[in-house]
C-alpha positions in Angstrom: -33.0 14.6 -8.5 -31.7 16.4 -11.5 -32.2 20.2 -11.9 -34.7 19.5 -14.8 -36.6 17.0 -12.6 -36.8 19.5 -9.8 -38.1 22.3 -12.0 -40.6 19.9 -13.6 -41.7 18.8 -10.1 -42.3 22.4 -8.9 -44.1 23.4 -12.1 -46.4 20.3 -12.1 -47.2 20.3 -8.4 -47.9 24.1 -8.5 -50.3 23.6 -11.4 -52.0 20.6 -9.7 -52.3 22.4 -6.3 -53.7 25.7 -7.7 -55.8 24.6 -10.6 -56.2 20.9 -11.4 -56.9 19.5 -7.9 -59.5 22.1 -6.9 -61.4 21.5 -10.1 -61.0 17.7 -10.0 -62.2 17.3 -6.5 -65.5 18.9 -7.5 -66.1 16.4 -10.4 -68.6 13.7 -9.2 -66.9 10.8 -11.1 -63.4 11.6 -9.9 -61.8 9.1 -7.5 -60.6 11.0 -4.4 -58.2 10.0 -1.8 -58.6 11.5 1.7 -55.6 11.4 4.0 -55.0 13.1 7.3 -52.5 16.0 7.2 -49.4 14.9 9.1 -48.9 18.2 10.9 -52.4 19.8 10.7 -54.4 16.7 11.4 -57.0 18.0 8.9 -58.5 15.9 6.1 -56.7 16.4 2.8 -58.3 15.5 -0.6 -56.3 14.4 -3.6 -57.7 13.3 -6.9 -56.1 10.0 -8.0 -56.5 7.7 -10.9 -56.4 4.0 -10.3 -58.5 0.8 -10.4 -60.4 -1.2 -7.9 -59.5 -4.9 -8.1 -61.6 -6.9 -5.7 -61.3 -5.1 -2.3 -58.0 -3.4 -3.2 -57.6 0.0 -4.9 -54.4 0.4 -6.8 -52.7 3.5 -8.1 -49.3 5.0 -8.9 -47.9 8.2 -7.4 -46.0 10.2 -9.9 -43.5 11.7 -7.4 -43.4 8.8 -4.9 -42.4 9.7 -1.4 -42.0 13.3 -2.3 -45.8 13.6 -2.8 -47.5 15.3 0.1 -50.3 12.7 0.2 -47.7 9.9 0.3 -46.0 11.6 3.2 -49.4 11.8 4.9 -49.9 8.0 4.4 -46.5 7.3 5.8 -47.6 9.2 9.0 -51.1 7.6 9.1 -52.0 4.9 6.6 -55.8 5.1 7.5 -57.4 6.7 4.5 -60.8 7.1 2.7 -61.3 6.6 -1.0 -64.3 7.8 -3.0 -65.0 5.5 -5.8 -68.1 5.8 -8.0 -69.4 8.4 -5.5 -69.2 6.2 -2.5 -66.7 6.6 0.3 -64.7 3.6 1.6 -62.4 3.4 4.6 -59.1 1.7 3.9 -55.5 1.2 4.9 -53.0 2.4 2.4 -49.7 0.7 1.6 -46.6 1.9 -0.2 -45.2 -0.8 -2.5 -41.7 0.3 -3.5 -40.8 -3.2 -4.8 -43.7 -3.3 -7.2 -42.8 -2.3 -10.8 -44.8 0.9 -11.1 -44.4 1.3 -14.9 -45.7 -2.3 -15.4 -48.5 -1.5 -12.9 -49.6 1.5 -15.0 -50.4 -0.8 -17.9 -53.2 -2.3 -15.8 -54.7 1.0 -14.7 -56.8 3.5 -16.6 -54.9 4.5 -19.8 -55.4 8.3 -19.7 -54.3 8.7 -16.1 -51.4 6.3 -16.7 -50.2 8.3 -19.7 -50.2 11.5 -17.6 -48.4 9.8 -14.7 -45.8 8.4 -17.1 -45.2 11.7 -18.8 -45.0 13.9 -15.7 -43.7 11.6 -13.1 -40.1 11.4 -12.0 -40.2 8.9 -9.1 -43.1 6.5 -9.7 -44.4 4.5 -6.6 -47.2 2.0 -6.5 -49.7 2.2 -3.8 -52.6 0.0 -2.7 -55.5 0.7 -0.4 -57.1 -2.3 1.2 -60.8 -1.4 1.7 -62.2 -2.1 5.1 -65.9 -2.1 4.2 
């Protein structure tokens, strides 16, 4: 990762962790992803932007395997997703062979624009809903 990308990553993730995520998790319409902390074992909430297609929820991580929630998924793929105010249990999958930039074109435009602008290592993810 270049020095610029590293500085950008630290600045964006600090902003997200301290301001954006705490506010977003309180918004009733925000899609939330709940993972299990890989060391703490505690539930971790992350606001995400994506789209439900059938029984699959698709989204793109802006920092790929460097994202904490992606690392949590690697340790335990069982997740919960809150969509339209309803929680769903699911199994998450990392899809490194999927074209994340092309995938963003099929996802909500505002979130996709932010992910494209801020992201440095895009990674497609899919959660298969159990219920």
